C-alpha positions in Angstrom: -7.2 77.4 65.4 -8.5 74.8 63.0 -6.4 75.0 59.6 -7.8 73.7 56.4 -6.0 73.4 53.1 -7.5 72.3 49.4 -5.8 72.3 45.9 -6.8 72.5 42.3 -5.9 73.8 39.0 -8.6 77.0 39.5 -8.4 77.5 35.6 -10.7 79.8 34.3 -12.1 80.6 38.0 -15.7 80.0 38.1 -19.1 79.6 40.3 -18.1 75.9 41.3 -14.5 76.9 42.4 -15.6 79.6 44.5 -18.7 77.4 46.2 -15.7 74.8 46.8 -13.7 77.5 48.2 -16.4 78.6 50.6 -17.5 75.2 51.9 -13.5 74.6 52.5 -13.3 77.9 54.3 -16.5 77.1 56.6 -14.7 73.9 57.9 -12.2 75.9 59.8 -10.5 79.2 60.6 -7.8 79.5 58.3 -7.8 78.3 54.5 -4.6 77.5 52.6 -5.3 76.9 48.8 -2.9 75.2 46.7 -2.8 76.1 42.9 -1.0 73.6 40.9 1.9 74.2 38.5 2.0 73.7 35.0 4.8 71.0 35.3 2.6 69.5 38.0 -0.5 69.7 35.7 1.3 68.2 32.6 2.9 65.5 34.8 -0.7 64.2 35.5 -1.9 64.6 32.0 -3.9 67.7 32.4 -2.7 69.7 29.3 -5.7 72.0 28.4 -4.9 75.0 31.1 -5.6 78.2 29.8 -4.3 80.7 32.3 -0.7 80.8 33.6 -0.1 80.0 37.3 0.1 83.3 38.6 -3.2 84.6 36.7 -4.7 81.6 38.9 -3.4 82.4 42.0 -4.2 86.1 41.5 -8.0 84.8 40.7 -7.6 82.8 43.8 -6.6 85.7 45.9 -9.2 87.9 44.6 -12.0 85.8 45.9 -11.1 87.0 49.3 -11.5 83.3 50.9 -7.9 82.0 51.0 -5.7 83.0 53.7 -2.7 81.9 52.1 -2.3 80.7 48.6 0.6 78.4 47.3 1.7 76.7 44.3 1.3 72.7 44.0 4.9 71.6 42.3 5.5 67.8 42.9 3.9 64.5 43.8 3.7 64.2 47.5 3.7 67.6 48.3 0.2 67.2 49.8 2.0 65.4 52.8 4.8 67.6 53.2 2.2 70.5 53.4 -0.3 69.1 55.9 2.6 68.4 58.2 4.6 71.7 57.3 1.4 74.1 57.9 0.1 71.9 60.8 -3.1 71.2 58.8 -6.4 70.0 60.6 -8.5 69.2 57.6 -7.8 68.6 54.1 -10.7 69.3 51.8 -11.3 68.4 48.1 -14.3 68.1 45.7 -16.1 65.0 45.7 -15.3 63.8 42.1 -11.9 62.4 44.0 -13.7 60.6 46.6 -11.6 58.0 48.0 -8.4 58.7 46.1 -6.9 60.8 48.9 -7.9 58.6 51.9 -4.3 57.9 52.4 -4.1 61.4 54.0 -6.2 60.2 56.8 -3.2 59.2 58.5 -2.0 62.9 59.0 -5.2 64.8 59.0 -9.1 64.7 58.7 -10.0 64.2 54.9 -13.2 65.8 53.9 -14.9 65.4 50.4 -17.1 68.4 49.1 -20.0 68.0 47.0 -19.2 70.1 43.7 -21.8 72.6 42.1 -23.3 70.3 39.4 -23.1 71.0 35.8 -20.1 73.7 36.1 -16.4 72.8 35.2 -13.8 74.4 33.4 -13.6 71.6 30.9 -17.3 72.5 30.1 -16.4 76.4 29.9 -13.5 75.4 27.4 -15.9 72.9 25.5 -18.6 75.7 25.0 -16.6 77.2 22.1 -16.7 75.4 19.0 -14.1 72.9 18.9 -11.7 72.7 16.0 -13.1 70.1 13.4 -10.2 68.0 12.2 -10.2 65.7 9.6 -7.9 63.1 8.3 -6.2 62.4 4.7 -4.3 58.8 4.4 -3.6 56.4 6.9 -0.3 55.4 8.7 0.7 53.8 12.0 0.3 57.1 13.9 -3.4 57.6 12.8 -4.5 55.4 15.4 -2.3 57.1 18.4 -3.6 60.4 16.9 -7.2 59.6 17.1 -7.0 58.4 20.6 -4.7 61.3 21.8 -7.0 63.9 20.5 -9.8 62.8 22.8 -7.4 64.1 25.8 -7.7 67.5 24.2 -10.6 69.8 24.8 -12.0 71.6 21.6 -10.7 68.9 19.2 -13.2 67.2 17.3 -12.2 64.4 14.5 -14.9 64.9 11.9 -13.8 62.7 9.1 -11.5 60.5 7.5 -10.5 60.0 3.8 -8.6 56.7 2.8 -6.0 57.0 -0.2 -5.7 54.0 -2.5 -4.6 51.0 -0.6 -4.7 52.6 2.8 -5.6 50.1 5.7 -8.8 50.8 7.5 -8.8 52.8 11.1 -9.9 50.5 14.1 -11.8 53.3 15.3 -15.4 52.8 13.6 -16.9 55.9 15.2 -15.1 58.4 12.7 -16.9 58.5 9.5 -15.2 57.7 6.3 -15.5 60.4 3.5 -15.6 59.2 0.0 -13.8 62.0 -1.6 -11.9 65.2 -0.4 -14.6 67.4 -0.9 -16.8 65.8 1.5 -13.9 65.9 4.1 -13.4 69.8 3.4 -17.0 70.5 4.1 -16.8 69.0 7.4 -13.8 70.3 8.9 -11.6 73.2 9.7 -8.5 71.6 9.7 -6.6 68.5 8.2 -4.3 66.0 9.9 -2.0 64.6 6.5 -0.8 61.0 7.3 -0.6 59.5 3.7 2.6 58.1 1.8 5.4 60.7 2.5 5.6 61.2 -1.3 2.1 62.5 -1.6 2.2 64.6 1.4 2.9 67.7 -0.2 0.5 67.6 -2.7 -2.3 66.7 -0.1 -1.3 69.6 2.4 -1.3 72.2 -1.1 -4.9 70.8 -1.8 -6.1 71.2 1.7 -4.4 74.9 2.2 -6.0 75.9 -1.3 -9.3 74.9 0.0 -8.8 77.2 3.1 -7.9 74.4 5.6 -5.0 74.6 8.3 -2.7 71.6 8.2 -0.7 69.4 10.4 1.4 67.3 8.2 3.4 64.1 9.4 7.0 64.5 8.8 8.6 64.6 6.1 6.1 67.4 4.7 7.7 67.3 1.3 10.7 65.8 -0.7 12.3 69.1 -1.7 13.1 72.2 0.0 11.2 74.3 -2.5 8.1 72.4 -1.9 8.5 72.5 1.7 8.9 76.2 1.9 6.2 76.9 -0.5 3.7 75.2 1.9 4.5 77.4 4.5 4.3 80.7 2.4 0.9 79.6 1.0 -0.4 79.0 4.6 1.1 82.3 5.5 -0.5 83.8 2.6 -3.9 83.0 3.3 -3.6 83.4 7.1 -3.4 79.8 7.9 -1.5 77.3 10.0 0.7 74.8 8.3 2.9 72.6 10.9 5.1 69.7 10.6 4.2 66.8 13.1 7.1 65.3 15.2 5.4 64.6 18.2 9.1 64.2 19.9 9.6 67.8 19.8 6.6 68.3 21.9 7.3 65.7 24.8 8.5 67.6 27.9 11.6 65.7 28.4 12.8 66.8 25.1 11.7 70.6 25.6 13.5 70.6 28.6 16.5 69.1 27.5 17.0 71.5 24.7 16.4 74.5 27.1 19.0 73.2 29.4 21.6 72.7 26.8 20.9 76.0 25.1 21.7 77.7 28.7 25.1 76.3 28.6 24.7 73.5 31.3 27.2 71.1 29.6 29.4 73.9 28.0 29.6 74.6 24.2 28.0 72.0 22.1 30.7 70.0 19.9 28.8 67.3 19.0 25.3 65.4 18.7 25.0 61.9 18.0 21.3 60.6 17.3 20.5 57.0 16.6 17.2 55.5 15.6 16.7 52.0 14.5 13.7 49.5 15.0 13.9 45.8 13.3 10.3 45.1 14.3 9.0 48.3 11.6 8.9 47.8 8.2 9.4 51.1 6.5 8.4 50.9 2.7 9.8 54.4 1.9 13.5 53.8 3.3 14.9 54.3 6.7 15.9 57.9 6.2 12.5 59.3 5.4 11.2 57.1 7.8 13.3 57.6 10.7 15.1 61.0 9.5 13.0 63.6 10.8 13.0 62.3 14.2 16.8 61.7 14.0 17.5 64.9 12.7 15.3 66.6 15.4 18.0 67.5 17.9 20.8 67.9 15.3 19.0 70.9 13.9 17.5 72.2 17.3 20.9 72.0 18.8 23.1 73.2 16.2 21.0 74.9 13.7 20.5 74.2 10.0 23.3 75.7 8.3 25.9 73.0 8.2 28.8 73.4 6.0 29.4 69.8 5.0 27.5 66.5 5.0 27.8 63.1 3.3 25.8 59.6 3.7 26.4 56.3 3.5 23.7 53.6 3.2 23.1 49.7 3.1 20.6 49.1 0.2 17.9 46.6 -0.3 17.2 44.8 -3.6 14.4 47.4 -4.5 17.3 50.2 -3.8 15.6 51.5 -0.6 17.9 52.3 2.2 17.6 49.5 5.1 20.2 51.7 6.9 21.8 55.1 6.5 24.5 57.2 8.4 24.8 60.9 7.8 27.6 63.2 9.2 27.2 66.6 9.5 29.9 69.4 9.8 28.9 72.9 11.4 30.9 75.9 12.0 31.9 74.9 15.5 30.4 71.6 15.9 29.8 68.2 14.3 26.7 65.7 14.2 25.9 62.1 13.1 22.5 60.5 12.3 22.0 56.7 12.2 18.8 55.2 11.3 17.6 52.1 10.0 15.3 49.0 10.0 17.6 46.4 8.3 20.2 47.1 11.2 20.4 47.3 14.9 22.0 50.0 16.9 21.4 51.8 20.3 18.5 53.9 20.1 20.3 56.9 22.2 21.2 60.6 22.0 24.2 61.8 23.1 25.0 65.4 23.2 28.8 66.2 23.8 30.1 69.7 25.3 33.2 71.1 26.9 32.3 70.6 30.4 30.1 67.6 30.2 27.6 65.5 28.0 23.7 64.3 27.8 22.9 61.1 27.6 19.4 60.2 26.6 19.2 56.5 26.8 17.2 54.2 24.2 14.4 54.9 23.0 15.4 58.5 23.1 12.6 59.4 20.9 10.0 58.7 23.7 11.8 60.5 26.3 11.1 60.4 30.2 14.3 60.5 31.5 18.0 61.9 30.8 21.2 62.6 32.5 23.7 65.2 32.8 27.4 63.6 33.0 30.6 65.3 34.4 34.5 64.8 34.7 33.3 64.6 38.4 30.6 62.0 38.6 29.3 63.4 41.9 28.2 66.3 39.9 26.1 64.2 37.6 22.3 64.8 37.6 19.1 62.9 36.4 15.9 64.5 35.1 12.7 62.5 35.2 9.6 63.5 33.2 6.1 62.2 32.7 5.6 61.4 29.0 2.0 61.6 27.9 0.9 60.2 24.5 4.5 60.2 23.6 4.5 64.0 22.9 1.6 63.6 20.6 -1.5 64.9 22.9 0.9 68.0 23.1 1.2 68.2 19.5 -2.5 68.5 18.9 -3.1 70.8 21.6 -0.6 73.3 20.4 -2.0 73.0 16.9 -5.4 73.8 17.9 -4.0 76.6 20.2 -2.3 78.2 16.9 -5.6 78.0 14.9 -7.5 79.8 17.9 -4.7 82.6 17.8 -3.8 81.6 21.8 -0.3 80.4 20.5 2.3 81.8 18.4 2.9 79.4 15.0 5.9 77.2 14.5 7.4 77.3 18.1 8.4 73.6 18.4 9.4 72.8 14.7 10.2 76.0 12.7 9.8 76.7 8.8 13.7 76.5 8.5 14.0 73.2 10.3 11.2 71.7 7.8 12.9 73.0 5.1 16.1 72.0 5.9 15.3 68.4 6.3 13.1 68.3 3.0 16.5 69.7 1.6 18.9 66.9 3.0 16.1 64.3 1.7 16.2 65.9 -1.5 20.1 66.3 -2.0 20.5 62.5 -0.6 18.2 61.3 -3.5 19.6 63.2 -6.0 23.1 62.4 -4.8 24.2 66.3 -4.7 25.7 65.1 -1.6 28.5 62.4 -1.3 26.3 59.1 -0.9 28.1 56.0 -0.4 26.6 52.3 -0.9 28.2 50.1 1.6 26.5 46.8 0.3 23.3 45.6 -0.9 21.3 42.9 0.3 17.6 41.5 0.4 14.9 43.7 1.4 13.3 42.8 4.9 
């Protein structure tokens, strides 16, 4: 018996997929089809898959062409499968020509011609794309534009510069002379202007019926942040705070593991974000605080019972370094942010059975460790980091707009309001705020 194996995502199964399976089936007597798992797809940068793995497996089975269907879950599995299933022929689409020649050591490799003009990507793109406009310019805008090109169904339709904003290096993005012109072109707005103006920019976009993805912080008071979510809900719009770390696969897996009790009850979260290379005109707490607060609020919630802050201030009174301590009902936390002082940018979560270490720079996570008293129980976890989480953030925002994903799964309203409220308390000094020293601005 001649055994054949092929692999694919098989999302939105179409005529091209069926033709490929027929050609593979014709090569032998027994066809095994590997369907890629969601994690494997994400790790190789494919994030636009619409159907679950079970839906895709059932669709392949329904063709009647596969004698056996298996999930593909890790890099190198093809070699294991060829050996374990005693495969004679490995078949794959011709768009992969040459990339699987290394398998010739184990079996015959055949590249099958694909049906021209048909692909899952094309089918996804046949829906009208979400037209996305940009308000303002920050260091994140260039990355945002670049990563948006990896997401099917999103089209950057224009950018409106505010005041003395720098200009994007991407000349393919049309510049709009005023907001009215931008609103006419787009369905949604990405707000990336100065933090003190983000609330007014988001509010204006929502009032013009546009969905909004706003860089963090979305506002400098709890009331303003809350009102943005309320206005969006009233007008059936999506409002989302943008913190790309929240969408990184490693970070998501970390939070799930912690909530499942892997290291026992959490007693402490310590989050540090500093960079001497990055000047932050608005100060370190506004610039770094949203990221540093993210794991604290995700793990311990937002209902802290006590908070205090200490800062090193520059001559212009902006904070060059800030440390904030929190007390929660059953745990404590601290964040350390700065661009006028340097520290190890790691995340440490302590529990009653062990602890987690996410090494520097933890906000770009692709690896973390769970450590225990008995070091033989220690475990290391590795994940692919695609676009620092920004690619997934754009995808999820688009999915929320199209109604295929529930709103605010990664960053909730309570989280956004809590951080804006923390900033308000810090600047109004309604919490203890100690000045450690003053020094020249960087």
